[in-house]
N, C-alpha and C positions, 0 to 999 in steps of 0.2 A: 410327331414333334409338337403339333398344335395342342394335342391333349396333354402332353408333358408340360407345356407352358401354362395351360389353364390349371392343371393340378398343382404346379408349383405356386401359382398365384393364390389359389385357394388356401394351400397350406400356410403360405406367408401371411395371408390375412388372418387366418385362425391363430397363428403364433402371435401376430400383432395384437389381436383382440385379447388373447390370453395374458400377454405381457401388460397390456394397458389395464386390464381388470385387476391383475395381480398388484401392479405398482400403485394403482388407485386405492386398492384396499389397504396396501401397506402404508400409503401416504395418510389415509384416514386414521389408521392405527397409530402412526407416529404423531399425528396432530392430537389425537385423543390422549396418547401417552404424555405428550408435552403439556397439554392443558391440565391433565390431572396432576402432573408433577408441579406445575405452576400453582395449581390450587392448593396442593399440600404445603408448598413453601409459604403461601399467603397465610394459611391457617397456623402454621408453625411460627410465623413471625408475630402473631397477635398475642398481646399480654392479657389474655382472657382464656379460661379453660373452655375448650370446645370438644364435645363428644358426639359421635355419630352412631346411631343404632339402626339395625335392620327392622323388618316388619315383625320379627319375633321378639324384638326388644333386646337383642344381643349386641354388644359393643363391637363395632367394625373399625373405628378409628378414634384416636385421641391425639390432640396436638402436643407440641413440645412443652408448652406452658403447663398443661395438665400433668405431664410427667414430673415437672419440677415441683409444683405446689400441691398437687393431690397425690403424688408418689405412685402414679399408675405405672404398671409394668405390662409386658406382652402377655403375661398370665391372666390379665384382666380381660383380654379380648375374648369375646364369646359370653361374657357375664352380663347380667342385667344391671341396670342402674341401682335397683333395690339391693342387689347382692354387693355391688361395689361400695356403696355408701352406707349399707346396713340401715336403711331408712325407708319405711313403707310409704312415705309421701310420694315416692316415684311410682308407686303401684296404683295411684288413683287414676281411674279411667277418665278419658276426655268426655265431656258432656257432648250431646248431640250438636253438631255444627261448630264445635269448639276446636280451634287449631293452635291455641296458645294458653299456657298457664304459668304462673309465677309464684314462688314461695321461698322461704328461708330454710336452710338446714345448718346444723352445726357439724363440722367435720374436721378432725385433727385440731381441735381446740380453736377453730376459727369459724366465723359465721359467713356463709355464702348465700348470695341472692341467686336462686336457680330459675332459669327461664327454659321452658320446654316448648318446642315448636314441632308441628306436624308438617311433613313435606313429601313431595313425590319425585324429587330429584334422584339421579343415579350417581353412584360413586364406585369406581373400580368394579364395574359389572355387577355390583350388589345393590339391591334396592335399599336406599336410605329412607326410612320412614320417620325417624325422630332425630331432631338436633337438640342437644342440651348444652347450655352455656352456664358457667358459674363465675360469679364475680365476688371477690373478697370484700365484704362490707362490714367487717368487724369494727373498724374505727368509727364508721358512720353510725352503726347501731349503738356503740358506746356513747357517742356524742348525743344521740337522740335520748338515750336513757339519762345521761347527765342533765340534759335540758329539762326533761320531765321532772327529775328529782329537784333541780334548782327552782323551777317555778312552783313546785308543790311546797317546798320549804319557804320560799319567798312569800307566797300568799299566806302561809301560816304565820310567819313572822310579822307581816304587815297587818294581819287581821287583829291581833291583840291591841296594839296602840290605836288602830282605827276604831275598834269597838269602844275603847276607853274614851276617845275624843267625842264620839257620837253620844255616848252615855252622859258625859259631863255637860255637853252642849245642850242636850235635851233637858237636863235638870235646870240649867240656866234659863232656857227658853220658856219653860213652864213655871218660872218663878218659884222653884222649889228649893232655892238656895238662900240661906240666911245671909244678911249683909256681911257679917264677919267672916263668912266662908268664901266669899267671892275671890279674894286674892289667892287663897289656897287652890280653888278650883281652876282659876286661870293659869296658875303655875303648873298644875297637873296636865292641863291641856297643852301648854307650851312644851313640857317635858316629853309628852308622847309624840307631839308633832316633830320635835327636834330628833327624837329617836327614828321616826319614819324618814326624815330627811337624810340622816346619816346612813340609814339602811339603803336607801335608793342610791346615794352617792357611792357607797361601797359596791353595790351591785353593778353600777355603771363602770367603775374602775376594774372590777373583776372580769366583766364581760369584755372590756377592751384588751386586757392582758391575755385572756384565753383565746382571742381571735388572732393573735400575732402568729404569723407563720415563719418568720425569719428575724434574725437579730437586726435591730435598727442601728443606723449610724448615728452616734452621739457626738455633737460638736461642742456642747457647753461643758466647760470645766467648772466643777462644783467643789467648794470647800466643805468636806464632810464634817469637819469639826464644828463649823458654824451651824450646819443643819442639825447636828446632834444637840448642840446647846439650845437652839431654838425649840427643838422638840421637848427637851427636858423642862424648859421654861413653861411651855403650854401645859405640861402634865404636873406642874408644881402643886396645884391645889389638891390633886389626888394623892401625890406623894406626901404632902403635909397632913392630909386627913388620916392617913394610916401610920404617920410618923416613920416613914421608910428612910433608911440611910442609903444614899447612892454613892457607891465607890466607883469613880470614873477613872479609867486608865486609858489614855489615848496617845496616838502619834499624830502629827500633822499630816493630813492626807488630802490631796486634790484628785478628783476622779471625773472622768468623762461620763456623764449620765444626764438623766432628766431629774432635776431637783425634787419634783413632786413624788417621783417613784421612791427615792431614798427616804424622803420625809415620812411617807406612809409606812415604809418598811421599819424604820426606827420607831415610829410611834406605836405601831401595832405590837411589836415585840416587847417594848418597855411597858406599854399599857397592860399587856397580858401578864407580864411578870408582877406588876403592881396588884392587879386583880386577885391573883392567886397566892399572894404573899400574906403572911399573918401580920397583924399590927406590930410595930416596933421591930420589924425585920430589916434585912439589908439586901440590896441588889447590887451585883457587880456588873459593870458595863465596860467592855474593852473594844477599842477600835485600833487596828494596826494593819500593817502590810506584811504579807507572807509570800515572798517570791512573786508569782504572777497573780496573786489574789489580794483583794482587800477583805479583811476579816472583821466581822462585827459579832460580838459575843455577849449574850445576856444570861446571867446566872442568878437565880433567885433561891430563897430558902422556904418556898411555899409548900402547898399541899402535895405536889408531885403528881405523876401520871402513872397509871397501871401499865406494865410492859406491853400488854396486848393492845393498848389504846394509843401507843406512841405515834403510829402512822396516821391514825384517824384524826389527830388534832389539826391536820392541814386540810381536812375536808370542810366543805361549806356547812355552816350552821352547827358544826360540832362543838359541844361544850365539855370541858374537862369534868366539871362537877355540876350536873344538871340541877341538883337539889338546891344549890346556892343561888341559881339564876342570876349570876353577875350581869350587870348591865352591859350591853354591847350588841353589835350587829351579828356576831357569829361568823363573820367573813374575814376577820383580820388575818388569821394565819393562812387562809386560802390565798389572800392577796399577797402575803409574804412569799408563799410557795411559787406563785406565777411570776412575781417580780424577779425572784432568783433564777427562774427558767429564762426569763427575758435577758438577763445579764450573764448567761452561760455559767451560772454559779452552782453551789452545792449547799445542802443543808445537813447538819448533824445535830441530833437531839438525844440528850441523855436525861434520865429522870429516876428519882427514887421517892416512893411514897413517904410523905411527911418530912422529906429532907430537901426537896426542891428540884428544879429543872434547869438545865443548861441548853440553850439553843445557840449553835454557832453557824453563822452565815458566811459563805465565801463567794465573793463576786469577782468575776474574771476582769483583770485589768485590760 
């Protein structure tokens, strides 16, 4: 009886030890499963492409965002990054002691900033040796390129008047100018300095317009007819110089806006039409309301624009006829474009060579 009791106690203890070991192991597995599931959910919630690769460089895991933006499928599992993206930049070995590298790639017509990390962590019982993240930087790279082009063009545009000012000033300082030439030289220096001033002003306006991220709330009610008449008055000397006939057709319109924005828009469009019109030509200007839009239309009978260049006229420093080198900052229509964007508007441009150009601007009411 005593031996039976001892035997039962031993068996009970053994069963208890077995059950304890079993459930402890099961608990660890459940905890590990829960943690890995939570880890997956975290990765899948991130708005960043994340890919995990094993020590052989084969894809083990990709998050939901990668599936959406990179169009990855289960068939990509087991492939290398070089095979997935068809780019040998992923095949570059890490340098000694290096655990991180970064580079750009182009994939599906977008630019991605790629970060590659070395790690020793485990995931789903597979050794994860490499983590790759991809961030869409297409817009950032475009902005950087635009800035580079802008500063390159701006420095070029500023260099010409600055060179002229320095040259004329040097002639004066060295007493190399005849008395009767002084007034002419001073006028030339003034003209070049004025051109630089206008260029800097336009660059400042364009920079302000390009940095707007959302539509502003406008509280000032502006009489557009008054602004238009003031603009035409300022441009009168240029209109008279080329003997241009202005055919003005307008409705009385009041509009919530910033007056300076509309003034620059009117001025740039009309001034552009005058520049590229022939002497004794005519320009038709229309201002009217069309449902939810205020419409401003300028039609000239000038040199016109080649069809392939129609979109380019709104680029910075683009000139329709570079050979004529018409005076101006080269930023007028770029300012028009970004002003239209600011007011949720639309631009329509039509042109025929030697017959003229019509630009129609619609601003949201």
